[in-house]
C-alpha positions as a printed NumPy array, in Angstrom:
array([[ 20.785,  -8.574,  21.748],
       [ 19.973,  -6.573,  24.888],
       [ 16.264,  -7.199,  24.401],
       [ 16.845, -10.919,  23.914],
       [ 18.902, -11.09 ,  27.115],
       [ 16.252,  -9.211,  29.097],
       [ 13.589, -11.588,  27.862],
       [ 15.602, -14.66 ,  28.822],
       [ 16.062, -13.298,  32.369],
       [ 12.481, -12.133,  32.858],
       [ 10.247, -13.975,  30.375],
       [  6.87 , -12.479,  29.604],
       [  3.823, -14.666,  30.352],
       [  3.097, -14.995,  26.633],
       [  6.611, -16.309,  26.017],
       [  6.305, -18.772,  28.896],
       [  3.032, -19.984,  27.397],
       [  4.707, -20.412,  24.001],
       [  7.516, -22.417,  25.599],
       [  4.963, -24.696,  27.283],
       [  3.142, -24.943,  23.971],
       [  6.297, -26.117,  22.207],
       [  6.838, -28.715,  24.933],
       [  3.263, -29.946,  24.532],
       [  3.67 , -30.193,  20.754],
       [  7.1  , -31.834,  20.824],
       [  5.896, -35.485,  20.813],
       [  3.759, -34.764,  17.749],
       [  6.618, -32.877,  16.081],
       [  8.991, -35.775,  16.766],
       [  6.526, -38.228,  15.234],
       [  6.148, -35.955,  12.213],
       [  9.931, -35.728,  11.902],
       [ 10.22 , -39.522,  11.984],
       [  7.544, -39.788,   9.287],
       [  9.428, -37.313,   7.098],
       [ 12.673, -39.204,   7.639],
       [ 11.004, -42.474,   6.611],
       [  9.831, -41.007,   3.303],
       [ 13.228, -39.604,   2.291],
       [ 15.685, -41.857,   0.514],
       [ 18.644, -42.185,   2.801],
       [ 21.736, -44.212,   3.557],
       [ 25.262, -43.77 ,   4.763],
       [ 26.754, -40.886,   2.867],
       [ 30.396, -41.314,   1.981],
       [ 33.264, -38.927,   1.536],
       [ 33.365, -39.104,  -2.292],
       [ 36.819, -40.697,  -2.244],
       [ 38.27 , -44.201,  -2.065],
       [ 38.707, -45.762,   1.349],
       [ 37.237, -48.22 ,   3.867],
       [ 33.519, -48.721,   3.464],
       [ 30.82 , -50.895,   1.928],
       [ 29.58 , -48.675,  -0.899],
       [ 30.976, -49.216,  -4.407],
       [ 33.   , -46.206,  -5.564],
       [ 34.671, -46.982,  -8.888],
       [ 36.803, -49.397, -10.896],
       [ 40.452, -48.644, -11.571],
       [ 43.339, -50.485, -13.193],
       [ 45.15 , -53.047, -11.041],
       [ 48.481, -51.857,  -9.623],
       [ 51.397, -54.032,  -8.458],
       [ 50.895, -52.647,  -4.964],
       [ 47.29 , -53.922,  -4.864],
       [ 46.279, -57.189,  -3.265],
       [ 45.157, -59.897,  -5.667],
       [ 42.044, -60.351,  -3.511],
       [ 40.942, -56.853,  -4.537],
       [ 40.676, -57.739,  -8.243],
       [ 37.155, -57.756,  -9.674],
       [ 37.38 , -60.783, -11.978],
       [ 33.979, -60.243, -13.579],
       [ 34.883, -56.716, -14.7  ],
       [ 38.39 , -57.811, -15.712],
       [ 37.019, -60.637, -17.865],
       [ 35.504, -58.105, -20.29 ],
       [ 38.801, -56.319, -20.867],
       [ 42.493, -56.898, -21.501],
       [ 43.279, -55.228, -18.169],
       [ 42.806, -56.207, -14.553],
       [ 40.469, -53.976, -12.558],
       [ 40.213, -53.354,  -8.827],
       [ 36.835, -52.555,  -7.287],
       [ 37.226, -49.557,  -4.976],
       [ 34.824, -48.708,  -2.188],
       [ 33.973, -45.227,  -0.998],
       [ 35.453, -44.014,   2.243],
       [ 32.787, -43.826,   4.934],
       [ 33.514, -42.429,   8.369],
       [ 31.256, -41.05 ,  11.06 ],
       [ 31.523, -37.351,  11.71 ],
       [ 29.422, -34.815,  13.591],
       [ 26.527, -32.695,  12.369],
       [ 25.639, -29.747,  14.61 ],
       [ 22.102, -28.329,  14.535],
       [ 20.745, -24.954,  15.568],
       [ 17.037, -24.046,  15.519],
       [ 15.954, -20.413,  15.802],
       [ 13.332, -20.246,  18.571],
       [ 12.988, -16.453,  18.584],
       [  9.624, -14.678,  18.457],
       [  9.663, -14.138,  14.691],
       [  9.623, -17.916,  14.187],
       [  6.189, -18.165,  15.826],
       [  4.516, -16.384,  12.927],
       [  1.842, -18.212,  10.93 ],
       [ -0.428, -16.678,   8.328],
       [ -3.698, -18.042,   7.009],
       [ -1.75 , -19.398,   4.009],
       [ -0.037, -22.077,   6.102],
       [ -1.094, -24.715,   8.619],
       [  2.055, -24.523,  10.718],
       [  4.313, -21.946,  12.333],
       [  7.869, -21.453,  11.144],
       [  9.091, -22.649,  14.549],
       [  7.231, -25.958,  14.354],
       [  8.418, -26.604,  10.812],
       [ 12.036, -25.764,  11.678],
       [ 11.904, -28.217,  14.604],
       [ 10.475, -30.95 ,  12.352],
       [ 13.173, -30.378,   9.721],
       [ 15.967, -30.458,  12.3  ],
       [ 14.698, -33.63 ,  13.976],
       [ 14.061, -35.37 ,  10.636],
       [ 17.629, -34.697,   9.517],
       [ 18.922, -35.79 ,  12.93 ],
       [ 17.078, -39.1  ,  12.409],
       [ 18.52 , -39.576,   8.924],
       [ 22.072, -38.742,   9.966],
       [ 21.949, -40.959,  13.044],
       [ 20.703, -43.891,  10.948],
       [ 23.653, -43.344,   8.628],
       [ 26.02 , -43.716,  11.564],
       [ 26.742, -40.02 ,  12.115],
       [ 26.827, -38.124,  15.4  ],
       [ 24.3  , -35.309,  15.8  ],
       [ 23.923, -32.606,  18.417],
       [ 22.679, -29.088,  19.06 ],
       [ 25.172, -26.225,  19.194],
       [ 26.473, -25.935,  22.733],
       [ 25.568, -29.517,  23.734],
       [ 27.167, -32.935,  23.409],
       [ 26.586, -34.946,  20.21 ],
       [ 24.587, -38.185,  20.212],
       [ 24.733, -41.295,  18.067],
       [ 22.627, -44.407,  17.691],
       [ 18.975, -45.102,  17.029],
       [ 17.678, -42.77 ,  19.756],
       [ 19.813, -39.776,  18.765],
       [ 16.828, -37.903,  17.289],
       [ 14.826, -38.24 ,  20.51 ],
       [ 17.813, -37.102,  22.599],
       [ 18.225, -34.042,  20.367],
       [ 14.515, -33.283,  20.905],
       [ 14.973, -33.489,  24.68 ],
       [ 17.871, -31.03 ,  24.575],
       [ 15.91 , -28.737,  22.269],
       [ 13.103, -28.58 ,  24.837],
       [ 15.541, -27.251,  27.411],
       [ 16.66 , -24.419,  25.127],
       [ 15.707, -21.078,  26.714],
       [ 17.645, -18.617,  24.552],
       [ 15.499, -16.296,  22.47 ],
       [ 18.347, -15.155,  20.203],
       [ 17.916, -14.866,  16.448],
       [ 21.544, -15.824,  15.726],
       [ 23.357, -19.104,  16.425],
       [ 25.361, -18.996,  19.669],
       [ 29.169, -19.047,  19.664],
       [ 30.416, -22.631,  19.967],
       [ 33.645, -24.582,  19.583],
       [ 33.179, -27.131,  16.805],
       [ 35.429, -29.888,  15.538],
       [ 37.095, -29.468,  12.167],
       [ 35.416, -31.199,   9.192],
       [ 32.037, -31.317,  10.939],
       [ 28.789, -29.997,   9.439],
       [ 26.555, -27.255,  10.83 ],
       [ 22.86 , -27.004,   9.921],
       [ 21.17 , -23.708,  10.792],
       [ 17.355, -23.407,  10.688],
       [ 15.939, -19.876,  10.844],
       [ 14.014, -17.23 ,   8.944],
       [ 17.336, -15.286,   8.857],
       [ 15.564, -11.938,   9.015],
       [ 18.32 , -10.309,  11.052],
       [ 20.617,  -7.821,   9.242],
       [ 22.721,  -9.884,   6.841],
       [ 26.018,  -8.394,   8.032],
       [ 25.31 ,  -9.61 ,  11.592],
       [ 24.369, -13.08 ,  10.361],
       [ 27.384, -13.269,   8.017],
       [ 29.731, -12.418,  10.893],
       [ 28.415, -15.372,  12.908],
       [ 28.631, -17.659,   9.865],
       [ 32.258, -16.634,   9.405],
       [ 33.046, -17.565,  13.025],
       [ 31.678, -21.048,  12.393],
       [ 33.398, -21.49 ,   9.018],
       [ 36.753, -20.356,  10.459],
       [ 36.793, -23.563,  12.528],
       [ 36.892, -25.669,   9.368],
       [ 33.163, -26.398,   9.479],
       [ 30.907, -26.668,   6.423],
       [ 27.549, -24.97 ,   6.929],
       [ 24.057, -25.343,   5.527],
       [ 21.515, -22.54 ,   5.823],
       [ 17.847, -23.536,   5.786],
       [ 15.684, -20.418,   5.601],
       [ 12.141, -21.172,   6.773],
       [  9.512, -18.638,   5.68 ],
       [  5.754, -18.345,   5.775],
       [  4.28 , -17.884,   2.263],
       [  2.812, -14.524,   3.33 ],
       [  6.356, -13.298,   3.963],
       [  6.991, -13.884,   0.275],
       [  4.177, -11.925,  -1.258],
       [  2.613,  -9.594,   1.32 ],
       [ -0.898, -10.712,   0.284],
       [ -2.723,  -8.055,   2.326],
       [ -4.95 ,  -5.317,   0.954],
       [ -6.794,  -2.336,   2.312],
       [ -6.303,  -0.784,   5.741],
       [ -3.993,  -3.181,   7.589],
       [ -2.172,  -3.078,  10.902],
       [  1.301,  -4.651,  10.972],
       [  2.671,  -5.735,  14.367],
       [  6.377,  -6.512,  14.753],
       [  7.009, -10.017,  16.079],
       [  9.804,  -8.712,  18.302],
       [  9.432,  -5.401,  20.117],
       [  5.696,  -4.916,  19.602],
       [  5.984,  -1.927,  17.24 ],
       [  2.863,  -1.313,  15.172],
       [  2.195,   0.488,  11.929],
       [ -1.06 ,   0.967,  10.05 ],
       [ -1.032,   1.019,   6.27 ],
       [ -3.975,   2.683,   4.568],
       [ -3.507,   0.561,   1.427],
       [ -1.294,  -2.442,   2.176],
       [ -1.192,  -3.455,  -1.499],
       [  0.704,  -0.262,  -2.319],
       [  3.649,  -1.569,  -0.262],
       [  3.828,  -4.933,  -2.035],
       [  6.301,  -4.132,  -4.821],
       [  8.867,  -2.333,  -2.651],
       [  8.488,  -4.999,   0.045],
       [  9.179,  -7.815,  -2.394],
       [ 12.2  ,  -5.99 ,  -3.804],
       [ 13.647,  -5.536,  -0.325],
       [ 13.016,  -9.186,   0.513],
       [ 14.671, -10.261,  -2.725],
       [ 17.783,  -8.188,  -1.949],
       [ 17.948,  -9.639,   1.531],
       [ 17.733, -13.191,   0.187],
       [ 20.377, -12.524,  -2.455],
       [ 22.743, -11.093,   0.175],
       [ 22.23 , -14.215,   2.299],
       [ 22.899, -16.474,  -0.672],
       [ 26.08 , -14.57 ,  -1.51 ],
       [ 27.274, -14.79 ,   2.105],
       [ 26.759, -18.557,   2.029],
       [ 28.4  , -18.942,  -1.377],
       [ 31.526, -17.071,  -0.291],
       [ 31.993, -19.613,   2.497],
       [ 31.254, -22.595,   0.257],
       [ 28.045, -23.262,   2.195],
       [ 24.701, -24.432,   0.897],
       [ 21.575, -22.274,   1.109],
       [ 17.992, -23.415,   0.592],
       [ 14.657, -21.695,   1.171],
       [ 11.642, -23.569,   2.471],
       [  8.082, -22.28 ,   2.725],
       [  5.807, -23.691,   5.382],
       [  3.008, -24.39 ,   2.903],
       [  5.278, -26.878,   1.086],
       [  5.941, -30.518,   2.158],
       [  8.802, -30.874,   4.624],
       [ 10.16 , -33.804,   2.591],
       [ 11.238, -31.462,  -0.213],
       [ 13.779, -29.517,   1.787],
       [ 14.923, -32.537,   3.838],
       [ 15.818, -34.361,   0.62 ],
       [ 17.604, -31.278,  -0.731],
       [ 19.66 , -30.726,   2.434],
       [ 20.448, -34.428,   2.699],
       [ 21.811, -34.309,  -0.849],
       [ 24.082, -31.406,   0.127],
       [ 25.307, -33.368,   3.137],
       [ 26.019, -36.38 ,   0.948],
       [ 27.995, -34.204,  -1.449],
       [ 25.68 , -35.177,  -4.304],
       [ 24.625, -31.642,  -5.228],
       [ 27.28 , -28.955,  -5.355],
       [ 25.067, -26.523,  -7.265],
       [ 23.457, -24.676,  -4.359],
       [ 20.197, -23.584,  -5.972],
       [ 17.557, -21.863,  -3.9  ],
       [ 13.937, -20.977,  -4.38 ],
       [ 12.819, -17.354,  -4.505],
       [ 11.976, -15.884,  -1.132],
       [ 11.713, -12.475,   0.547],
       [ 11.892, -11.132,   4.472],
       [  9.769,  -9.378,   7.147],
       [  8.765, -11.087,  10.316],
       [  5.694,  -9.043,  10.921],
       [  2.18 , -10.259,  11.57 ],
       [ -0.588,  -8.553,   9.678],
       [ -4.122,  -8.074,  10.954],
       [ -6.877,  -6.416,   8.928],
       [ -8.195,  -3.253,  10.56 ],
       [-11.787,  -2.249,  10.166],
       [-12.099,   1.058,   8.252]])
């Protein structure tokens, strides 16, 4: 945390350049997010219970306390009972977004065409578009929520002003029954991440973890003499035979992922893993299903950690 604070007070030229780069790419990322949103089946997601709304929920037997106008005569005609057509309760609530903009998110290997940071931004903006179209309020942690057709663009404008380089979501006061979507590689120690998740959940908020990883972070596809440079801190190590590290690396990544999944499951949160070489639509559809309450079985795809860049070194 001390390093992150020092960087935010006295940014390095490379970090300033990256910030300007994100600003330059933002219009393209917003367009990509809108394209993703258009390709995902969407609509107002209800509360999975009867109440005011336009979406059909279920039929039930007519009760003396029901209004006669609520009877569905077509359904009742096929039975000896009268049936009432119930609609699903739909009410706007708030979805809070947080996108990890730390140095580890800027990693991109030759196996992917995009950085983790760019993909996380696209996913967040695409979901903001979908939620806003469904009548929900959306906002970034620490800012005011927006609603309406331009909510996605307003979220993008706030995101551009983000200067924090922290790898964990910031403390924030959130309204009860809201949703919180966190986009990160989640490569920090799991106990530190879980503590922050608990602070959010304690406010009566349901969370959704979207772990964004480069495919190289899954498999460690390097061989021979290789230099690994830490994304944060600049530490370097040289491995004489990088392939000899692959099995232990993958085991450690697998344990890290499992610990994250368990932390989410204990809180009743969803957890999905997305790799930057896969279409963004896949994870947007999955997360949207969680938000709609359509998928309570929080499955996740295999993944593994390490936010380190790897550069072959000449023997």
